[in-house]
C-alpha positions in Angstrom: 90.7 63.0 148.1 88.2 65.5 149.9 85.8 64.7 152.5 82.6 64.5 152.7 80.2 63.4 155.6 77.7 60.4 155.1 74.1 61.7 154.3 71.8 58.9 154.9 68.2 60.3 154.3 65.9 60.7 157.1 62.5 59.6 156.8 60.0 61.9 156.1 55.9 62.1 157.1 54.2 60.8 154.1 51.6 64.1 154.6 54.5 66.2 154.0 55.8 64.4 151.2 52.2 64.7 149.5 52.3 68.5 150.1 55.6 69.0 148.7 54.4 66.8 145.3 51.3 69.0 145.2 53.6 72.5 145.7 55.5 71.1 142.2 52.4 72.0 140.2 52.5 75.9 141.8 56.0 76.5 141.8 56.2 79.3 138.9 53.0 80.4 139.9 54.1 83.7 141.4 58.3 84.5 140.5 57.2 87.6 138.7 56.6 90.0 141.5 59.6 92.3 141.8 61.8 90.8 139.1 63.0 90.7 136.0 59.4 90.3 134.1 61.0 90.3 130.5 62.9 86.8 131.5 59.8 84.7 131.8 59.2 81.5 129.9 56.3 81.8 127.8 55.9 78.6 126.5 52.3 76.6 127.5 52.7 73.8 130.2 49.7 71.9 131.5 51.9 71.7 134.8 51.9 75.4 135.3 48.9 77.3 136.8 47.9 80.9 136.9 47.2 82.4 139.8 43.6 82.7 138.3 43.3 78.8 138.1 43.7 78.9 141.7 41.0 80.2 142.6 38.5 77.7 144.4 38.5 76.3 148.1 39.9 72.7 146.8 43.8 75.2 146.0 44.3 76.3 149.5 45.9 73.2 150.8 48.1 73.2 147.3 48.5 76.8 147.8 49.9 76.2 151.2 52.6 74.1 150.7 53.7 76.1 147.4 54.0 79.0 150.1 56.1 76.5 152.2 58.0 75.4 149.1 58.5 78.7 147.5 59.9 80.4 151.2 62.2 77.5 151.7 64.2 78.2 148.6 64.6 81.6 149.2 65.5 81.1 153.1 67.7 77.7 152.9 68.3 77.3 149.5 68.2 74.0 147.6 70.0 72.1 145.2 68.6 72.6 142.2 71.4 74.7 140.5 69.9 74.4 137.0 67.0 77.1 138.3 69.9 79.7 139.3 71.8 78.3 142.0 69.0 78.6 144.9 71.7 79.9 147.6 69.3 81.0 149.8 69.4 83.7 152.0 71.2 82.0 154.7 74.2 81.3 152.7 74.6 84.4 150.9 73.7 86.4 154.6 76.6 84.2 156.1 79.0 85.0 153.3 78.4 88.9 153.8 78.7 88.4 157.4 81.3 86.3 159.6 79.7 83.2 159.6 81.3 81.8 156.6 84.2 82.4 154.1 83.7 81.2 150.1 86.0 78.3 149.5 85.4 77.8 145.8 85.9 79.8 142.3 82.6 81.7 141.6 83.1 84.8 141.1 79.8 86.1 141.9 79.7 84.3 145.4 83.2 85.4 145.7 81.6 89.0 145.4 79.3 88.5 148.6 82.6 87.3 150.7 84.0 90.5 149.6 81.3 92.7 150.6 81.4 94.0 147.0 78.1 92.9 145.4 77.2 94.2 142.0 73.6 94.6 141.0 73.6 92.0 137.9 75.2 89.7 140.1 73.7 86.3 139.2 73.8 84.9 142.3 72.1 88.0 144.1 69.1 88.0 140.8 68.4 84.4 141.8 68.1 85.1 145.1 65.8 88.4 145.1 63.6 86.6 142.4 63.5 83.4 145.1 62.3 85.7 147.6 60.1 87.9 145.8 58.5 84.9 144.5 58.2 83.6 148.3 56.5 87.1 149.4 54.3 87.1 146.4 52.8 83.3 146.9 52.2 84.1 150.5 49.9 87.0 150.1 48.6 85.5 146.9 47.5 82.5 149.1 46.5 84.6 152.0 44.2 86.7 149.3 42.5 82.9 148.9 42.3 82.2 152.1 40.4 85.7 152.8 38.0 84.6 150.0 37.0 81.2 151.4 38.5 80.3 154.7 39.6 83.3 156.7 39.2 81.4 159.8 40.6 78.4 159.0 44.2 76.2 159.9 46.8 77.4 157.2 45.8 81.2 157.1 48.0 82.3 159.7 50.9 80.3 158.1 51.4 81.6 154.8 50.7 85.5 156.2 53.2 84.8 158.6 55.5 83.5 156.0 54.8 86.5 153.5 55.8 88.4 156.7 59.0 86.9 157.0 60.1 87.7 153.3 59.3 91.2 154.1 61.6 90.9 157.2 64.3 89.4 155.1 64.3 92.0 152.2 64.6 94.7 154.9 67.4 93.3 157.4 69.7 91.8 153.9 68.8 94.9 151.1 69.5 98.1 150.6 66.7 100.5 151.5 64.5 101.1 148.4 63.2 97.3 147.7 60.0 97.4 145.3 57.1 95.4 146.1 55.2 94.5 142.7 51.8 92.3 142.4 51.2 89.7 139.8 47.9 89.6 139.0 45.0 86.7 138.2 45.2 87.8 134.6 49.1 87.5 134.6 49.6 91.5 134.3 51.9 93.0 136.8 51.0 96.0 139.2 54.5 97.7 139.3 55.1 98.5 143.1 57.5 101.5 144.6 60.3 100.7 146.5 60.1 100.4 150.0 62.3 101.8 152.3 63.8 99.3 155.5 61.5 100.6 158.0 58.5 100.5 155.5 59.3 97.0 154.9 59.3 95.9 158.7 55.9 98.0 159.2 54.4 95.9 156.1 55.8 92.8 158.0 54.3 93.7 161.1 51.0 94.1 159.6 51.3 90.5 158.0 52.3 89.2 161.8 49.5 91.1 163.3 46.9 89.6 160.4 48.0 86.0 161.3 47.8 86.5 165.2 44.0 87.7 164.6 43.1 84.3 162.6 40.6 82.5 165.1 41.5 78.9 164.4 45.3 79.3 163.9 47.3 76.7 165.9 49.5 77.6 168.4 51.9 76.6 166.1 51.3 79.5 163.5 50.4 82.1 166.2 54.0 81.1 167.9 55.5 81.9 164.0 53.4 84.9 163.8 54.7 86.2 167.5 58.5 85.7 166.9 58.2 87.1 163.7 56.7 90.2 165.0 59.4 90.4 167.8 62.2 90.1 165.1 60.7 93.1 163.7 60.1 95.8 166.2 63.6 94.9 167.5 65.0 95.6 163.6 62.7 98.7 164.3 64.1 99.5 168.1 61.3 99.2 169.6 62.5 96.8 172.5 59.5 96.9 175.1 57.1 96.0 172.5 59.4 93.4 170.9 59.4 91.9 174.3 55.7 91.7 174.5 55.3 90.2 171.6 57.2 86.9 171.9 56.4 86.6 176.2 54.1 83.7 175.6 56.3 81.7 173.6 57.2 78.6 175.0 61.3 78.4 175.0 61.1 75.2 173.8 58.8 75.8 170.7 59.8 75.6 166.9 59.1 76.6 163.5 60.8 74.4 161.0 61.4 74.3 157.1 61.6 70.6 156.4 63.8 69.4 153.9 63.1 66.4 151.9 65.6 63.8 149.4 62.6 63.5 147.0 64.1 66.1 144.5 67.1 68.2 144.4 65.2 71.5 144.8 64.0 70.0 148.2 67.4 69.1 149.5 69.1 71.4 152.2 71.0 74.0 150.3 73.2 74.8 153.2 74.2 71.0 153.3 74.6 71.5 149.6 77.1 74.3 149.7 79.2 72.9 152.3 78.9 69.4 152.8 78.0 68.3 149.3 80.0 71.0 147.3 82.6 72.1 149.9 82.4 75.8 148.6 81.0 77.3 151.9 83.7 76.7 154.8 82.8 78.4 158.2 85.0 80.8 159.4 87.0 81.8 162.0 87.6 85.5 163.5 86.8 86.5 159.4 88.4 89.6 158.7 89.8 90.3 162.3 86.4 91.6 163.6 84.7 88.1 163.3 83.7 85.9 165.6 85.5 82.5 166.8 83.0 80.6 165.5 85.7 77.6 164.9 88.1 77.9 168.1 85.4 78.8 170.3 84.7 75.0 170.7 81.1 76.2 171.3 78.3 73.2 170.9 75.8 75.4 169.7 78.4 75.5 166.5 79.6 71.8 165.5 82.4 72.3 163.4 84.7 69.7 161.4 87.9 70.3 160.3 88.2 68.0 157.3 92.0 68.4 157.1 91.3 69.0 153.3 90.6 72.0 151.0 87.6 73.2 149.7 86.7 73.1 146.3 89.2 75.8 145.0 91.7 73.4 146.2 93.6 76.2 148.1 91.3 77.6 151.3 91.5 74.9 154.5 87.8 73.7 154.8 85.6 73.8 158.4 82.9 72.0 157.7 79.5 73.2 159.8 77.9 70.0 161.0 74.3 72.1 162.2 72.9 70.6 159.0 74.6 67.6 158.4 72.7 65.9 155.6 70.5 67.2 152.4 67.4 66.1 154.6 68.5 68.6 157.6 65.9 71.0 158.6 66.0 74.3 159.3 64.8 76.7 162.2 62.8 79.6 160.9 61.4 81.0 164.1 62.1 79.4 167.7 61.8 79.7 171.6 65.1 80.6 172.1 65.2 83.4 169.7 61.9 84.6 171.8 64.3 84.7 174.7 67.0 86.8 173.3 64.7 89.0 172.2 63.6 89.3 176.0 67.0 89.7 176.7 68.1 92.6 174.8 64.6 94.3 175.8 66.1 94.1 179.3 69.4 94.7 178.6 67.9 98.0 176.5 66.0 98.7 180.0 69.0 98.4 181.8 67.1 95.6 183.7 69.8 92.9 185.1 67.4 90.3 183.9 69.1 89.8 180.6 71.7 88.1 182.2 69.5 85.7 184.3 68.0 84.8 181.0 71.5 84.5 178.7 72.6 82.2 181.5 69.3 80.0 182.0 69.7 79.3 178.1 73.3 78.4 178.6 72.5 76.1 181.6 69.6 74.2 180.3 69.2 74.3 176.4 72.4 72.7 175.1 74.5 69.9 175.7 76.7 69.8 177.2 75.4 72.7 179.4 77.7 76.3 179.2 79.2 77.6 182.0 77.2 81.2 183.5 78.4 84.6 182.1 79.4 87.1 184.2 78.1 90.6 183.9 81.3 92.4 181.7 80.7 95.8 183.8 79.9 98.2 180.9 76.9 99.0 178.3 79.3 98.6 175.6 80.4 94.9 176.6 76.9 93.8 177.6 75.5 94.8 174.2 79.3 92.7 172.9 77.9 89.7 175.2 74.4 90.0 174.0 75.2 90.0 170.4 78.0 87.3 170.9 75.6 84.9 172.5 72.8 85.6 170.1 75.4 84.8 166.8 76.1 81.1 168.6 72.7 80.5 169.2 71.3 81.5 165.6 74.1 80.7 163.8 73.3 80.1 160.0 69.6 80.8 160.8 69.8 84.1 158.5 70.3 86.5 161.6 73.8 87.7 161.4 73.5 90.4 158.9 70.5 92.0 160.0 72.6 91.9 163.6 75.7 93.7 162.5 73.9 96.0 160.5 71.9 97.0 164.0 75.1 97.0 165.7 75.8 100.1 163.4 72.5 101.4 163.3 71.2 101.1 166.6 74.4 100.7 169.0 76.4 103.7 167.1 79.6 101.1 166.1 81.7 102.1 163.2 81.1 99.2 160.6 84.5 98.4 160.0 84.9 97.5 163.4 81.9 95.1 162.9 82.1 93.8 159.8 85.0 91.6 158.1 87.3 94.1 156.6 91.5 94.2 155.4 92.8 91.7 153.1 90.9 89.4 151.7 91.9 85.8 151.8 91.6 85.1 148.4 93.9 86.7 145.9 95.2 89.5 148.5 92.6 92.1 147.5 90.8 94.1 150.4 87.1 94.0 151.7 84.9 96.0 150.1 82.0 98.0 152.3 79.1 96.7 151.5 76.5 96.3 154.5 74.0 94.8 152.7 72.7 93.6 149.4 71.6 95.7 146.8 68.7 95.3 144.6 69.3 93.6 141.4 70.0 95.1 138.6 66.9 93.6 136.3 64.5 95.6 138.5 65.3 98.4 136.0 62.5 97.0 134.2 59.9 98.5 137.0 59.2 102.1 136.1 59.6 102.9 139.6 62.6 101.8 140.8 65.7 103.7 140.3 68.4 102.4 142.4 68.9 101.9 145.8 67.5 104.9 148.1 70.8 104.1 150.2 72.9 101.3 151.0 73.6 102.7 155.3 72.7 100.0 157.8 
């Protein structure tokens, strides 16, 4: 009999519940930009609103709630499997990197774990649509705020979440992601494919706009600061990244709140790990992976359930970072801000990088971790920094982008960074993917002709 954790739901704030209920009315508003428009449902429904119907100041709270809801599905997923799987960026990037291994039998998800994802992969189509929806909805909401209340709270939040959608496209997908627009009359303006760096510059523009909103809260402002720092790190501009996050308190967190109200609102990481036993925590995957299990690190809590996963053959190790369907997921926090500063200091050959890491180890995890010693070489220092990032940011959607940066920015060979060698299911070998392709349904866009490149 398979073992599962108890999932007693945590209490949710009534105000947030009201926002989620309002969001349910608008989840179908912007799913079509940058995806297969021919598959749109055409049956009219009184509960589905068009962009033109959300054209008043009274719609702003609904637009804010819808932006958060759409980002949640794209980022940490959900349990509403009838609408495309909703695995989320964190799960699928965790499979392609060394955070998770596949412990079930669904072929499309095995492709992610095996580093060989086809453009017609069903999970890819769902993820691309979800992330495109999150990006488009955030931009629509920002347009309405610009029209009715440009200086008010909420505007910076929708801008920042749209910026994060751009960052996730840049970090996880190949170069050449089209960005299309759904207009108020329901027609589509097909966008041109954007390179990785163009996506990151677009993200920075969103974050800068969020930082310019006069009445933004500290919560919103710090979300934009961390996002901007993250995008600048991806571009290799470490001094500017350090400046961007300097004012973020180490105790700051912006979280996506999950709920037991509906399957869609479940934590999708819990759903595919603790609920279905589909994705197991990984340990030294493919030879190059980190020892997420055997390190016994308090930042990555893992349970050996003494049983197999859904496939009946893969020993299952359960992540405990998200133990319930209601577990919240961090999008940005002050710990990431300090890690960005540490990397900038390391790039500048400033010894403060190690001081920053040891301050985090000694004061922001229980039990405290012993201090690190300087490993003595630039190569080893980079390895130390990225290992610390991996444990602090475990299952938050950072690891795939970091593995790509080790290749792109630090000159490492992809096959010394990504899992490689024999794959644990069926004796096949790992593939060579270092990112996700753009979904084949995007061929409906006349401007898109395939990935520009699949480089890190």
